[in-house]
C-alpha positions in Angstrom: 182.5 263.2 52.0 184.8 260.3 53.0 188.4 260.5 51.9 190.6 257.7 50.4 193.9 257.6 52.3 197.0 256.1 50.7 200.2 255.7 52.8 202.4 253.7 50.5 202.6 252.5 46.9 201.5 248.9 47.8 198.1 250.2 48.9 197.3 251.4 45.3 195.1 248.8 43.6 194.8 249.6 39.8 191.5 247.8 39.7 190.0 250.1 42.4 191.9 253.3 41.9 191.3 253.5 38.2 192.2 256.4 35.8 188.5 257.3 35.6 188.3 257.5 39.4 191.3 259.8 39.5 189.8 262.1 36.9 186.7 262.5 39.1 188.7 263.1 42.3 190.8 265.8 43.9 194.3 265.2 45.3 195.7 266.1 48.7 199.4 265.6 49.1 200.9 265.5 52.7 204.5 264.9 53.7 206.7 264.8 56.8 210.5 264.0 57.0 211.2 262.4 60.3 209.9 259.6 62.5 209.2 262.1 65.3 206.9 264.0 62.9 205.1 260.8 61.9 204.3 260.1 65.5 203.0 263.7 65.9 200.0 265.5 64.4 201.6 267.2 61.4 200.3 264.7 58.8 196.8 264.7 60.3 196.7 268.6 60.3 197.8 268.7 56.6 195.2 266.1 55.7 192.4 268.0 57.6 193.3 271.3 56.0 193.2 269.9 52.5 189.9 268.2 53.1 188.4 271.3 54.5 189.6 273.4 51.6 187.9 271.1 49.0 184.7 271.0 51.0 184.6 274.8 51.5 183.2 277.5 49.2 186.7 278.4 48.1 186.7 275.4 45.8 183.9 275.5 43.2 184.6 272.5 41.0 182.5 269.2 41.2 184.3 266.0 42.4 183.3 262.6 43.7 186.3 261.6 45.9 189.1 263.2 47.9 192.2 261.1 47.6 194.9 261.8 50.3 198.5 260.7 49.6 200.4 260.6 52.9 204.2 260.5 52.4 205.6 259.4 55.8 209.2 259.9 56.7 210.4 261.1 53.3 212.9 264.0 52.8 212.2 266.8 50.4 215.9 266.7 49.2 215.7 263.7 47.0 216.6 265.0 43.6 218.4 262.5 41.4 220.6 263.7 38.6 220.3 262.0 35.2 217.2 260.0 36.1 213.8 260.2 34.4 212.2 259.5 37.8 213.8 262.5 39.4 212.3 262.1 42.9 212.7 259.1 45.2 209.3 259.6 46.9 207.1 256.8 45.6 203.7 258.6 46.1 204.9 261.9 44.6 206.4 260.0 41.6 203.0 258.2 41.2 201.2 261.6 41.2 203.6 263.1 38.6 203.1 260.0 36.4 199.4 260.4 36.5 199.7 264.1 35.8 201.5 263.2 32.6 198.7 260.7 31.8 196.2 263.6 32.3 194.4 261.7 35.0 194.8 264.4 37.8 193.3 267.9 37.4 193.5 269.2 41.0 196.4 269.1 43.5 196.6 270.7 46.9 199.6 271.0 49.3 199.9 273.0 52.5 203.0 274.9 51.4 205.5 274.7 48.5 208.3 272.9 50.4 206.0 269.8 50.8 206.7 269.1 47.1 210.4 269.7 47.3 213.1 271.7 49.1 215.4 271.4 46.2 215.2 274.3 43.7 216.0 272.0 40.8 213.4 269.4 41.4 210.9 272.1 42.4 211.3 273.7 39.0 210.7 270.4 37.2 207.6 269.7 39.2 206.2 273.1 38.5 207.0 272.7 34.8 204.9 269.5 34.7 202.0 271.1 36.5 201.9 274.0 34.0 202.5 271.8 31.0 199.5 269.5 31.7 197.2 272.2 33.0 196.8 271.0 36.6 195.1 273.4 39.0 197.6 273.8 41.9 196.5 275.0 45.3 198.7 276.1 48.2 196.8 276.3 51.5 193.6 278.3 50.6 194.5 279.9 47.3 195.2 278.8 43.7 198.7 279.4 42.3 199.0 280.6 38.8 202.4 279.2 37.9 202.4 281.0 34.6 202.3 284.4 36.4 205.7 285.9 36.7 205.0 287.3 40.2 203.8 283.9 41.5 206.6 282.0 39.8 209.2 284.4 41.3 207.7 284.2 44.7 207.6 280.4 44.6 211.2 280.3 43.4 212.4 282.6 46.1 210.5 280.5 48.7 212.0 277.3 47.3 215.6 278.7 47.4 215.0 280.0 50.9 213.6 276.6 52.0 216.6 274.9 50.4 219.0 277.2 52.3 217.3 276.7 55.6 217.3 272.9 55.1 221.1 272.8 54.4 221.6 275.1 57.3 219.9 272.6 59.6 221.8 269.8 58.0 225.2 271.5 58.7 224.2 272.3 62.2 223.1 268.7 62.9 226.2 267.3 61.2 228.7 269.4 63.1 226.9 268.6 66.3 227.2 264.9 65.7 230.9 265.2 64.8 231.7 267.1 68.0 229.6 264.5 70.0 231.5 261.6 68.4 234.9 263.3 69.0 234.0 263.6 72.7 233.6 259.8 72.8 229.8 259.6 72.5 227.8 257.2 70.4 227.1 258.3 66.8 223.6 256.8 66.8 221.8 253.7 65.6 221.7 250.2 66.9 224.6 249.4 69.3 226.9 246.5 68.5 226.1 243.0 69.9 227.6 242.8 73.4 227.2 246.5 74.3 224.2 248.4 75.6 223.2 251.9 76.5 225.2 253.3 79.4 224.2 255.3 82.4 225.0 258.7 80.7 223.9 260.0 77.4 225.9 258.6 74.5 227.9 256.2 76.8 228.2 252.4 76.6 228.4 249.5 79.0 228.9 245.8 78.6 225.8 243.6 78.2 226.8 240.7 80.5 224.7 238.0 78.7 225.8 238.9 75.2 229.5 239.6 76.2 229.7 236.0 77.5 228.7 234.8 74.0 231.2 237.1 72.4 234.1 235.7 74.6 233.0 232.2 73.9 232.9 232.8 70.1 236.5 234.3 70.1 237.7 231.5 72.4 236.3 228.7 70.2 237.7 230.2 67.0 241.1 231.5 68.3 242.1 229.0 71.0 240.2 225.9 70.2 240.4 226.4 66.4 236.7 225.7 65.8 235.5 226.3 62.3 232.8 228.9 61.8 230.4 226.1 60.9 231.2 224.4 64.2 230.6 227.7 66.1 227.2 228.0 64.5 226.3 224.4 65.7 227.5 225.3 69.2 225.4 228.5 69.2 222.3 226.6 68.1 222.8 223.7 70.5 223.1 226.2 73.4 220.0 228.2 72.2 221.9 231.5 72.0 219.7 234.3 70.7 221.2 235.9 67.6 221.6 239.7 67.3 219.0 240.4 64.6 217.6 237.5 62.6 216.0 234.3 63.9 219.1 232.2 63.5 222.9 232.6 63.5 224.6 232.7 60.1 228.1 232.7 58.7 228.2 236.4 58.0 227.1 237.4 61.5 229.8 235.3 63.2 232.5 236.6 60.7 231.5 240.2 61.4 231.7 239.7 65.1 235.2 238.0 64.8 236.5 240.9 62.6 235.0 243.8 64.6 237.4 246.1 66.6 234.5 247.1 68.8 235.3 244.3 71.1 238.8 245.6 71.9 237.4 249.0 72.6 238.0 250.6 69.2 235.5 251.8 66.6 236.0 254.0 63.5 233.2 256.1 61.9 233.3 257.4 58.4 230.9 260.4 58.2 229.9 261.9 54.9 229.9 265.7 54.8 227.6 266.3 51.8 223.8 266.2 51.7 222.0 264.1 49.0 225.3 262.3 48.2 226.1 258.6 48.7 229.1 257.7 50.8 231.0 256.5 47.7 230.4 259.8 46.0 231.6 261.7 49.1 234.8 259.5 49.1 235.5 260.4 45.5 235.2 264.1 46.3 237.2 263.8 49.5 234.2 264.8 51.6 234.3 262.3 54.4 235.7 262.4 57.9 237.2 259.5 59.8 236.8 259.6 63.5 238.2 256.8 65.8 237.0 256.2 69.3 239.1 254.1 71.7 237.0 254.6 74.9 234.6 251.7 74.4 234.5 249.0 77.1 236.8 246.1 76.1 235.3 242.6 76.0 238.3 240.7 74.3 242.0 241.1 75.0 244.1 242.3 72.1 246.3 239.1 71.9 243.3 236.9 71.3 241.9 239.4 68.8 245.1 239.5 66.8 245.2 235.7 66.8 241.7 235.5 65.5 242.5 238.1 62.7 245.4 236.0 61.5 243.3 232.9 61.3 240.5 234.8 59.6 242.9 236.1 56.9 244.2 232.6 56.4 240.7 231.3 55.9 239.8 234.1 53.5 242.9 233.4 51.4 241.7 229.8 50.9 238.0 230.5 50.4 238.3 230.5 46.6 240.3 227.3 46.6 237.9 225.6 49.0 234.8 226.6 47.0 236.2 224.8 44.0 237.3 221.7 45.8 234.8 218.8 45.7 236.7 216.5 48.0 238.9 217.0 51.1 242.6 216.5 50.9 245.1 216.3 53.7 248.0 218.0 51.9 246.4 220.3 49.3 248.2 223.4 50.7 251.2 221.7 52.3 252.7 219.7 49.6 255.4 221.4 47.4 257.6 220.3 44.5 261.2 220.0 45.8 262.6 220.8 42.3 260.9 224.1 41.4 259.2 225.1 44.7 255.7 225.0 43.2 252.8 224.0 45.3 251.5 220.6 44.1 248.1 220.7 42.4 245.4 218.0 42.6 244.1 216.0 39.7 241.3 213.5 40.4 239.2 211.5 38.0 238.4 208.1 39.5 236.6 206.9 36.4 239.9 207.2 34.5 241.9 206.0 37.5 243.5 209.4 38.2 244.1 210.4 41.8 247.4 212.3 42.0 249.3 215.3 43.3 251.2 216.9 40.4 253.5 219.8 39.8 251.9 222.6 37.7 255.3 223.9 36.4 253.9 224.8 33.0 251.8 227.6 34.3 254.9 229.2 35.9 256.9 228.7 32.8 254.2 230.4 30.8 253.8 233.3 33.3 257.6 233.9 33.5 259.3 233.6 30.1 262.7 234.6 31.5 264.6 231.3 32.0 266.7 232.8 34.8 263.7 233.4 37.0 262.1 229.9 36.7 263.7 226.7 37.9 263.5 224.0 35.3 261.1 221.3 36.2 258.8 218.8 34.5 260.1 216.0 32.3 263.1 214.1 33.7 262.9 216.2 36.9 259.5 215.5 38.6 256.6 213.0 38.4 253.2 212.9 40.0 252.6 210.9 43.2 249.5 209.0 44.3 247.3 211.0 46.8 246.3 208.0 49.0 249.9 206.8 49.3 251.3 210.2 50.1 248.7 211.1 52.7 248.9 207.7 54.4 252.7 207.8 54.7 252.9 211.5 55.8 250.2 211.0 58.4 251.8 207.9 59.9 255.2 209.4 59.9 253.8 212.5 61.6 252.3 210.3 64.3 255.6 208.5 64.8 257.5 211.8 65.2 254.8 213.1 67.6 254.9 210.0 69.8 258.7 209.9 70.2 259.3 213.7 70.6 260.4 214.8 74.0 259.7 218.4 73.2 256.1 217.6 72.5 255.8 215.6 75.7 257.3 218.5 77.7 254.9 221.0 76.1 252.0 218.7 77.0 253.2 218.3 80.5 253.6 222.1 81.0 250.1 222.6 79.7 248.3 220.0 81.9 250.4 220.0 85.2 249.6 223.6 86.2 245.9 222.8 85.9 246.2 219.7 88.0 248.3 221.5 90.6 245.7 224.3 90.8 242.9 221.7 91.3 244.9 220.1 94.2 245.5 223.5 95.9 241.9 223.6 97.0 241.0 220.0 97.9 238.2 220.7 100.3 236.3 222.8 97.7 236.6 219.9 95.3 235.4 217.5 97.9 232.4 219.7 98.7 231.5 220.0 95.0 231.8 216.2 94.5 229.6 215.6 97.6 227.0 217.9 96.2 227.1 216.0 92.9 226.7 212.7 94.8 223.6 214.1 96.6 222.1 215.2 93.3 222.7 211.7 91.8 221.2 210.0 94.9 218.1 212.1 94.6 217.9 211.2 90.9 218.1 207.5 91.8 215.3 207.9 94.3 213.2 209.7 91.7 213.9 206.9 89.2 213.0 204.2 91.7 209.7 206.0 92.4 209.0 206.1 88.7 209.8 202.4 88.5 207.2 201.7 91.3 204.6 203.8 89.5 205.3 202.0 86.3 204.9 198.6 88.0 201.6 199.8 89.6 200.3 200.8 86.1 201.4 197.5 84.7 199.7 195.6 87.5 196.4 197.6 86.9 196.7 196.7 83.2 197.1 200.4 82.2 200.2 199.7 80.1 201.1 196.6 78.1 204.0 194.3 78.8 206.3 195.5 76.0 206.0 199.1 77.1 206.6 198.2 80.7 209.7 196.2 79.8 211.1 199.1 77.7 210.5 201.6 80.5 212.0 199.4 83.2 215.1 198.7 81.0 215.6 202.5 80.4 215.2 203.2 84.1 217.6 200.5 85.1 220.1 201.9 82.6 219.8 205.4 84.1 220.2 204.0 87.7 223.3 202.1 86.7 224.8 205.2 85.0 224.1 207.2 88.2 225.7 204.5 90.4 228.8 204.4 88.2 229.2 208.2 88.5 228.7 208.0 92.3 231.5 205.3 92.6 233.8 207.4 90.5 233.2 210.5 92.6 233.7 208.5 95.8 237.0 207.2 94.6 238.1 210.8 93.7 237.2 211.9 97.2 239.2 209.1 98.6 242.2 210.0 96.5 242.1 213.7 97.6 241.5 212.8 101.3 244.4 210.4 101.4 246.7 213.1 100.0 247.5 211.5 96.7 249.2 214.1 94.6 250.8 212.0 92.0 249.5 212.7 88.5 250.5 210.3 85.7 250.6 212.7 82.8 252.4 210.1 80.6 249.3 208.0 80.6 247.2 211.0 79.5 249.7 211.7 76.7 249.4 208.2 75.5 245.6 208.6 75.5 246.0 211.7 73.4 248.2 209.8 71.0 245.7 207.0 70.8 243.0 209.5 70.0 245.1 211.0 67.2 245.7 207.5 65.8 242.0 206.8 65.7 241.1 210.0 63.9 239.4 209.3 60.6 238.3 212.6 59.1 240.6 214.8 57.0 239.6 217.9 58.9 240.7 216.5 62.2 243.9 215.2 60.8 244.7 218.6 59.2 244.1 220.3 62.5 247.0 218.3 64.1 249.1 218.4 61.0 248.9 222.2 60.5 249.8 222.8 64.1 253.3 221.2 63.8 254.1 220.8 60.1 255.3 223.8 58.0 255.2 222.0 54.6 256.0 218.8 52.9 258.3 218.5 49.8 258.3 215.7 47.3 261.0 214.8 44.8 261.5 212.0 42.2 264.5 210.0 41.0 264.3 208.8 37.4 267.1 206.3 38.0 265.7 204.4 40.9 262.1 205.4 40.0 261.1 206.2 43.6 259.8 209.3 45.4 261.3 211.0 48.4 259.1 213.0 50.9 260.5 215.5 53.4 258.4 216.8 56.3 259.5 220.2 57.5 258.3 220.8 61.1 257.7 224.2 62.7 259.7 223.0 65.8 262.8 220.9 65.9 261.1 217.7 67.2 262.7 215.1 65.0 265.1 212.9 67.0 265.3 215.3 69.9 267.0 214.1 73.0 266.4 214.0 76.8 269.6 214.2 78.9 269.6 213.3 82.6 271.2 216.1 84.8 270.5 214.6 88.1 267.9 212.9 90.2 264.5 213.7 88.6 266.2 216.4 86.6 266.3 216.3 82.8 267.2 218.6 79.9 265.5 218.3 76.5 267.7 219.3 73.5 266.5 220.2 70.1 266.6 217.7 67.3 266.0 218.4 63.6 263.1 220.1 61.9 262.9 217.8 59.0 262.1 214.1 58.4 263.1 212.4 55.2 261.1 209.4 53.9 262.9 207.8 51.0 262.4 204.9 48.6 258.6 205.4 48.1 257.3 203.3 45.1 254.1 205.2 44.6 252.7 202.9 41.8 253.3 199.7 43.8 251.9 201.0 47.0 248.8 202.4 45.2 248.1 199.0 43.8 248.3 197.5 47.2 245.8 200.0 48.5 243.4 199.3 45.6 243.5 195.6 46.7 242.0 196.8 50.0 245.1 195.7 52.0 246.0 197.4 55.2 247.8 200.7 54.6 249.1 200.5 58.2 251.3 197.5 57.2 252.6 199.4 54.2 254.2 202.2 56.2 255.8 200.4 59.1 259.2 200.7 57.6 259.7 203.2 54.8 263.3 202.1 54.1 262.5 198.6 53.1 258.9 198.8 52.1 259.7 199.5 48.4 262.0 196.5 48.3 259.3 194.3 49.7 256.8 195.3 47.1 259.3 195.3 44.2 259.9 191.6 44.9 256.3 190.6 44.8 255.7 191.2 41.0 258.6 191.1 38.6 258.8 191.2 34.8 260.6 188.3 33.1 262.9 188.8 30.2 260.3 187.9 27.6 258.1 190.7 28.9 255.4 188.5 30.6 254.7 188.9 34.3 256.1 186.2 36.6 253.2 184.8 38.7 255.5 183.3 41.4 254.9 184.9 44.8 257.0 184.2 47.9 256.6 185.4 51.5 259.4 184.8 54.0 258.4 185.1 57.7 261.1 184.8 60.5 260.5 184.7 64.2 261.8 183.6 67.6 259.8 181.1 69.8 260.2 181.1 73.6 258.6 178.4 75.8 258.2 178.7 79.5 257.2 175.5 81.4 257.1 175.2 85.2 255.8 171.6 85.5 259.4 170.2 85.6 260.2 172.0 88.9 258.4 172.8 92.1 257.2 176.2 90.9 253.5 176.9 90.2 252.6 178.8 87.0 251.3 182.4 87.2 247.9 183.0 85.9 247.4 185.8 83.3 246.6 188.5 85.8 249.6 187.6 88.1 252.0 187.5 85.1 250.7 190.9 83.8 251.0 192.5 87.2 254.6 191.2 87.7 255.6 192.3 84.2 254.2 195.8 84.8 256.0 196.2 88.2 259.2 195.0 86.7 259.0 197.4 83.8 258.3 200.4 86.1 261.2 199.4 88.4 263.9 198.4 85.9 263.1 200.4 82.8 261.4 203.6 84.1 263.3 203.6 87.4 260.2 204.5 89.5 260.0 204.2 93.3 257.7 201.7 95.0 255.5 204.5 96.3 255.0 205.9 92.8 254.4 202.5 91.4 251.7 202.0 94.1 250.0 205.2 93.0 250.1 204.3 89.3 248.7 200.8 89.9 245.9 202.2 92.1 244.8 204.7 89.4 244.9 201.9 86.8 242.6 199.7 88.9 245.1 196.9 89.9 244.4 195.1 93.2 245.9 192.2 95.1 245.3 188.7 93.6 243.6 186.9 96.5 242.0 189.5 98.7 241.4 192.2 96.0 242.8 194.9 98.3 244.7 198.0 97.4 248.4 197.2 96.6 250.7 198.9 99.2 254.4 199.6 98.7 255.5 196.5 100.7 253.1 194.3 98.6 254.7 195.7 95.4 258.2 195.0 96.8 257.3 191.5 97.7 255.7 190.8 94.3 258.9 192.1 92.6 261.4 190.2 94.7 259.6 186.9 94.7 259.0 187.2 91.0 262.8 187.7 90.4 263.6 184.6 92.5 261.0 182.6 90.5 262.5 183.8 87.2 266.0 182.7 88.3 264.8 179.2 89.3 262.9 178.7 86.0 265.5 180.2 83.7 267.4 177.0 83.1 264.1 175.3 82.0 263.1 177.9 79.5 263.4 176.9 75.9 264.2 179.4 73.2 264.2 178.6 69.5 265.4 181.4 67.2 266.0 182.1 63.5 262.9 180.1 62.5 261.9 180.8 58.9 258.6 180.0 57.3 258.5 180.1 53.5 255.2 180.3 51.7 255.4 180.0 48.0 252.5 180.2 45.6 252.9 179.3 42.0 
């Protein structure tokens, strides 16, 4: 007779395995505890013995089916206190439920510990079997559970099985603890970045995964990427994740917070069987073991830096989750009166978009007047968000551009890299030549494809529109390759000619230009948080203007550079605060609403409020005066060479002369250095388009000076010109 084998609860179909079918069947219950036993023959032997028993002469009752329940990898110590379903094994729970429903009459197991090794759960199971009159068989004989002798024997066997099981658990537990204390792996899947070592329980670094770990820490700690940007980087570089099909926020956070990558791991081992780790903690039955012998992937300084940034992000998670919009100063702006952090209130439908002082919550929390600084009415007013963020950002840019300390820091960062590059010029030249060869091969390939495309077009295999599109794309790629080749050749020429001058000032100006062109709040905050500690705001009820104070982390405001000698300078600290006064928030916010340029608004903070206050005034009768007046003053200079025997410079000649004059008279740079700077900026001679040598630059400067002296008496200058525009 064929048997029906069920391995898990999902295989039970109530429409097939009905109660009537169970009543006409006999049950074989098999169980093993470990994966190793599943892969062995223990389950098959139990199943075969049960089937043989029901088909033998030892069993004399009629039946239609043999139903085999195979419980794979389930422990017999799964008793749950205070639960109606007192065993965690799904198939055994199903059998006990059907016994209560009087659907099962016959049950076979190979030995008593297959049902349970716990004496408590074993007694409950036997009680149900007796209560619902189920015939219970162990191996080849029936067990009369109502018999005192049989019950005593089964109880003794159950207690003995329980003792043996706990004995094996303690032996295994202490063996694992000793193994971990000796520095061996506790077991389970190894952390991402590590792999099985050459000896048992040892580790070694996975070279591929460790590169990913280092890159993640570098992006987050040094380059200050967000976790979202790191996920994008991982996906773009097709990096395989540790477990799932794609990288997620939790995986990256776990990697960044794991001490495994600095060679340290802590295990918390529970010492009680059939107890959760939380229950063991409450009873004090856990043991902490720390290993410090793991191979290190990340240095400790970078790891600590990452932990600080992680803690800062976690402290702002709740705030960020509630914020619908991005704000530049939401955690930097403080009330100068009471020290409270300014809160945000935004409702554009009602025309509300302000930072405001939440002093009432502090007054409510602390009822003692001596603790809380008085604030609120007659002490502080809200300030427009757009006005505040625009002024603070532009003032920050101004301080950044003019700070000698910032420039020195930038120089000290970039110069060592440039010097290191010039230490091995031949290697750089060889690499560039290889790149040129690759580009030349690419151009040849593109030309061949161009010819193939023309052949297909001639044979009418492709239409004219497609042909023109392909040719245009190929020409664009060829042009791009040629541009790269020209650049590489010019770099090789520089290195071979021994040019070692590096204009870091120009690169700093490029950095400043990039900062000025930043549009997103996140990018602005990245720069602002690096240098600004906080911003305070105060309000004067007499003059009705706000005052902002930027507190910098370094004393970069009005710092000085003092000359010590030839090419020797000393930078001295300035102040760490910058005060912006006379800010008329209401007036400026109106100008912003009119879509006027905010860059014009903040050019001069000391006079900007006066300018806007004069635009709209209230007359004595309360009506607004519609008179508007703008006064523009300027100086006009006219240069004319037609009256003397001197030819006019064209625009390029004038620009070249002005540049050389600035470098020589203002920056005090030698002719050789001017030559290098002009070469890097792409300036060439006017007539022959040759490289400007030092003697050429000297000649341009001297002749230009003579020309200026001869033309000076014919230059006209008109100053103090005023243009009044009045609109009624």
